[in-house]
C-alpha positions in Angstrom: 71.0 -115.6 30.4 69.4 -112.9 32.2 68.3 -109.9 30.2 69.5 -107.9 33.2 72.7 -108.5 35.1 72.2 -107.5 38.9 75.2 -107.9 41.4 76.8 -106.2 44.4 80.4 -105.3 43.8 82.3 -103.9 47.0 79.6 -101.6 48.3 78.0 -100.8 44.7 75.0 -102.3 43.6 75.4 -102.8 39.9 72.5 -103.2 37.2 73.5 -104.0 33.7 71.0 -104.3 30.8 71.9 -107.4 29.0 69.6 -107.6 25.6 72.5 -106.7 23.1 70.1 -108.1 20.0 67.3 -105.6 21.3 69.9 -102.8 22.0 68.9 -103.5 25.7 65.4 -102.5 25.5 63.3 -103.1 28.4 60.9 -105.6 29.2 58.3 -106.1 32.1 60.9 -108.6 33.8 63.5 -106.5 33.2 61.8 -103.8 34.9 60.5 -105.8 38.0 64.1 -107.2 38.7 65.7 -103.5 38.9 62.8 -102.4 40.9 63.4 -105.3 43.7 67.0 -104.8 43.2 66.8 -101.0 44.3 63.9 -101.8 47.0 66.7 -104.4 48.5 69.7 -102.1 48.3 68.0 -98.8 49.8 67.5 -100.6 53.2 71.0 -102.5 53.0 73.6 -100.2 54.8 76.6 -102.0 53.1 75.5 -100.6 49.6 76.4 -97.0 49.3 75.7 -96.3 45.5 74.0 -97.7 42.4 75.6 -98.1 38.9 73.7 -98.7 35.8 75.0 -99.4 32.3 74.6 -101.9 29.9 76.9 -105.3 29.4 78.1 -106.1 25.8 77.0 -104.8 22.6 76.1 -101.3 21.0 74.0 -98.7 22.9 72.8 -98.2 26.5 69.0 -98.6 25.8 67.1 -98.4 23.1 63.6 -98.0 24.8 61.0 -100.6 25.8 60.0 -103.9 23.8 57.9 -101.9 21.2 56.8 -104.9 19.5 55.3 -106.5 22.4 53.4 -103.6 23.3 51.8 -103.2 20.1 50.8 -107.0 20.0 49.2 -106.2 23.4 47.6 -103.0 22.4 46.0 -104.7 19.4 44.5 -106.9 22.0 43.1 -106.1 25.1 46.2 -103.9 26.3 46.6 -105.8 29.5 50.1 -106.8 29.3 51.0 -103.4 27.9 49.5 -101.5 31.0 51.1 -104.0 33.3 54.6 -103.1 31.4 53.9 -99.1 31.9 52.8 -99.7 35.3 56.1 -101.4 36.6 58.2 -99.5 34.3 57.0 -96.0 35.7 57.3 -97.5 39.4 60.9 -98.2 38.3 61.2 -94.6 37.1 59.8 -93.3 40.2 62.0 -95.2 42.2 65.1 -94.0 40.6 63.7 -90.4 41.0 63.4 -90.7 44.7 66.1 -93.1 45.5 68.1 -91.9 48.4 71.6 -93.3 47.4 73.6 -91.9 44.7 73.2 -93.5 41.3 75.2 -93.3 38.1 74.1 -94.1 35.0 76.3 -94.4 31.7 74.6 -92.9 28.6 77.0 -94.5 26.3 75.7 -95.1 22.7 72.1 -95.3 21.9 69.9 -93.9 24.8 66.3 -93.6 23.8 62.6 -93.8 25.2 63.0 -96.5 28.3 66.8 -95.5 28.5 66.1 -91.9 29.1 63.6 -92.9 31.7 66.4 -94.9 33.9 69.0 -92.5 33.3 67.4 -89.0 33.9 66.4 -89.6 37.4 70.2 -90.6 38.4 72.1 -88.0 39.9 75.1 -88.5 37.5 74.4 -89.1 34.1 77.4 -89.8 31.8 77.5 -88.9 28.1 80.3 -89.7 25.9 81.1 -89.4 22.2 78.8 -92.4 21.3 75.9 -91.0 23.2 73.1 -90.6 20.7 69.6 -89.2 22.8 66.1 -89.2 21.5 62.5 -89.4 22.5 61.4 -90.4 19.1 57.8 -92.0 20.2 55.8 -89.7 17.9 57.1 -91.5 15.0 55.2 -94.7 16.0 52.2 -92.9 17.3 53.1 -93.0 20.8 54.5 -89.8 23.3 57.8 -89.0 25.2 56.9 -90.9 28.3 58.8 -92.4 31.2 58.9 -88.7 32.6 59.2 -87.0 29.2 56.4 -84.7 30.0 58.8 -83.6 33.2 62.1 -83.7 31.7 61.6 -82.1 28.4 59.4 -79.4 29.7 62.4 -78.3 31.7 64.8 -77.9 28.9 65.8 -74.2 27.9 63.1 -72.7 25.8 61.5 -74.8 23.7 64.1 -77.2 23.0 61.8 -79.8 24.9 58.9 -79.3 22.6 61.3 -79.4 19.5 62.5 -82.8 20.6 59.2 -84.3 21.4 57.7 -83.6 18.1 60.5 -84.5 15.8 62.4 -87.0 17.8 65.5 -85.7 16.7 68.8 -87.1 18.1 71.1 -85.1 20.0 74.6 -86.3 21.0 76.8 -86.4 24.0 77.7 -82.7 23.8 74.1 -81.4 23.5 73.2 -83.6 26.4 75.9 -81.8 28.6 74.9 -78.4 27.2 71.2 -79.2 27.9 71.6 -80.6 31.4 70.5 -84.2 30.5 74.2 -85.3 31.2 76.1 -83.9 34.0 79.6 -85.2 32.6 81.3 -86.1 29.7 83.8 -88.8 29.3 85.8 -90.4 26.4 84.2 -94.1 26.2 87.6 -95.6 26.5 87.7 -94.0 30.0 84.5 -96.0 31.1 86.1 -99.0 32.2 88.7 -97.2 34.4 86.1 -94.7 36.1 83.8 -97.4 37.0 86.4 -99.4 38.7 87.5 -96.3 40.4 83.9 -95.8 41.7 83.4 -99.5 42.4 86.6 -99.0 44.5 85.6 -95.8 46.6 81.6 -95.1 46.1 82.0 -92.0 48.4 84.0 -90.3 45.9 81.8 -90.7 42.8 81.9 -86.8 42.0 86.1 -87.0 42.1 86.2 -90.4 40.0 83.8 -88.7 37.0 85.7 -85.0 37.3 89.4 -86.7 37.1 88.2 -88.8 34.0 86.0 -86.2 32.3 87.1 -84.2 29.2 85.6 -80.9 27.9 82.6 -81.4 25.8 82.7 -80.3 21.8 80.7 -77.2 21.3 76.8 -78.0 21.4 75.0 -78.2 17.9 71.9 -78.0 19.4 72.6 -74.4 20.8 73.2 -73.0 17.4 69.6 -74.0 16.8 68.4 -72.1 19.7 66.7 -69.1 18.0 64.8 -70.9 15.2 63.6 -73.5 17.8 62.5 -70.9 20.2 60.6 -69.0 17.5 59.2 -71.6 15.1 57.9 -74.3 18.0 56.7 -71.3 20.5 53.3 -72.7 20.4 51.3 -75.2 22.5 48.9 -75.7 19.3 50.2 -78.3 16.7 48.6 -76.3 13.9 50.3 -73.2 15.0 53.8 -74.6 15.0 53.0 -76.4 11.3 52.1 -73.2 10.1 54.9 -71.1 11.6 57.2 -73.8 9.9 55.4 -73.4 6.3 55.5 -69.6 6.7 59.5 -69.2 7.4 60.3 -71.0 4.4 63.8 -71.4 5.1 65.8 -74.8 4.7 65.8 -75.6 8.2 62.2 -75.2 9.0 61.3 -76.5 5.7 63.2 -79.8 7.0 61.6 -79.9 10.0 58.2 -79.7 8.3 58.9 -82.6 6.6 59.7 -84.3 9.5 56.8 -83.8 11.4 54.8 -84.8 8.1 55.8 -88.4 9.0 54.9 -88.4 12.4 51.5 -89.1 14.0 49.2 -86.1 14.4 47.7 -87.6 17.5 50.8 -88.2 19.0 52.2 -84.9 18.4 49.1 -83.2 19.9 49.4 -85.5 23.1 53.0 -84.6 23.4 52.6 -80.8 23.4 49.8 -81.1 26.2 52.0 -83.4 27.9 54.9 -80.9 28.1 52.8 -78.1 28.8 51.1 -79.8 32.0 54.1 -81.4 32.9 55.9 -78.1 33.6 53.4 -77.5 36.4 53.2 -81.1 37.6 53.7 -80.7 41.7 55.9 -83.8 41.8 57.2 -86.6 39.9 54.3 -89.0 41.0 51.9 -87.0 39.5 53.6 -86.7 36.2 53.9 -90.6 36.3 50.2 -90.9 37.1 49.2 -88.9 34.3 51.5 -90.4 31.8 50.3 -93.8 32.8 46.5 -92.8 32.1 47.9 -91.6 28.6 49.6 -94.6 27.7 47.1 -96.7 28.7 44.8 -95.4 26.2 47.3 -94.6 23.5 48.7 -97.9 23.3 45.4 -99.4 22.3 44.6 -96.5 19.6 45.1 -97.3 15.6 47.9 -95.0 15.4 50.3 -96.8 18.1 49.6 -100.4 16.4 49.9 -98.9 13.1 53.2 -97.0 13.7 55.2 -99.9 14.9 53.8 -102.1 12.1 55.0 -99.5 9.6 58.4 -98.7 11.4 59.3 -101.9 13.1 57.3 -105.0 11.8 57.0 -104.3 8.0 59.3 -101.7 7.8 57.6 -100.0 4.7 57.8 -96.2 6.8 54.5 -95.7 5.5 52.2 -95.5 8.5 48.4 -94.7 7.8 47.6 -92.2 10.5 44.1 -92.0 11.5 43.4 -89.0 11.7 45.6 -88.0 9.2 46.0 -84.4 9.9 46.5 -82.2 12.6 43.0 -80.4 12.1 41.4 -83.6 12.3 42.6 -84.6 15.6 39.7 -83.6 17.6 40.1 -82.0 21.0 37.8 -84.0 22.8 39.9 -86.9 21.7 42.9 -85.5 23.4 41.1 -84.9 26.4 39.7 -88.3 26.8 43.0 -89.6 26.4 44.4 -87.4 29.6 41.4 -88.1 31.7 42.1 -89.7 35.1 41.7 -93.3 35.2 39.0 -94.5 37.8 40.2 -95.3 41.3 41.7 -99.2 41.1 43.1 -98.4 38.1 45.1 -95.5 38.2 49.4 -95.9 38.9 50.6 -95.8 42.3 54.1 -95.6 43.3 55.6 -98.8 44.3 
């Protein structure tokens, strides 16, 4: 059976992720198939809207096929670069698409799942939504446009989410603008049917089935997040958490102690520069250069080993501390790729 189900239902192009055992994690073939479908639907006057969700199983999309990426990264990295290239083309195509897209972020929505839902005009969260960009825990960084989306969240919430990989729920997503509508999971099938019946009235259908989101827990943390994650310098963030000494700050310091120092420094720079990117294509071009290098560095291969392969949860980062991560190393990771190797839109 195909890893992604693509069909036309009435006047709607429908994409359904279909790797339930992997929580619908994306692979190169899935991204290529989705990109081809979007290209075809873009010029088909019979298609009025696009719907993205998942078929059976829990979760919308847990991210990319990390194990396969790490196996490639441990070698020549070609397969990993190929994946990132087509995935980022898909992200960009969705971002610039002329027809309305509805993404249903029901259940786990992480990494690559964020990348295919955030560009949608309509982003639906439910009580089951669990949204995160947890890449620093495996030596990676919040890619698929994370430098664009997270840097545009209120205050320093984006930096907090990028560094800690904290999970937020559907109510948080609505409060932060990461979701446009909050629906009970039980209402998803009826609203999908209604959209398929009348794709010209998506907003009407979503509003009719929406309910008020619960109070967003993330907003109660706004003051400590803005204060303690204020710096774009990782050492300064760690020092602020140490100096505070409160229960929440101490807990966040413990969380960061488990993350890759290199990945955290990359993430902070990505958000700082992402906030000033002139367009999404520029963001994708930079993220591809960064990903092409990070995927072959020790921390990514080691992080995947520790958290996904061996599952000993004891990654040995190199360098092991923030102070030992040389700024020249980070600058090299961010250097533009040579002409001919750089990412380009589809």
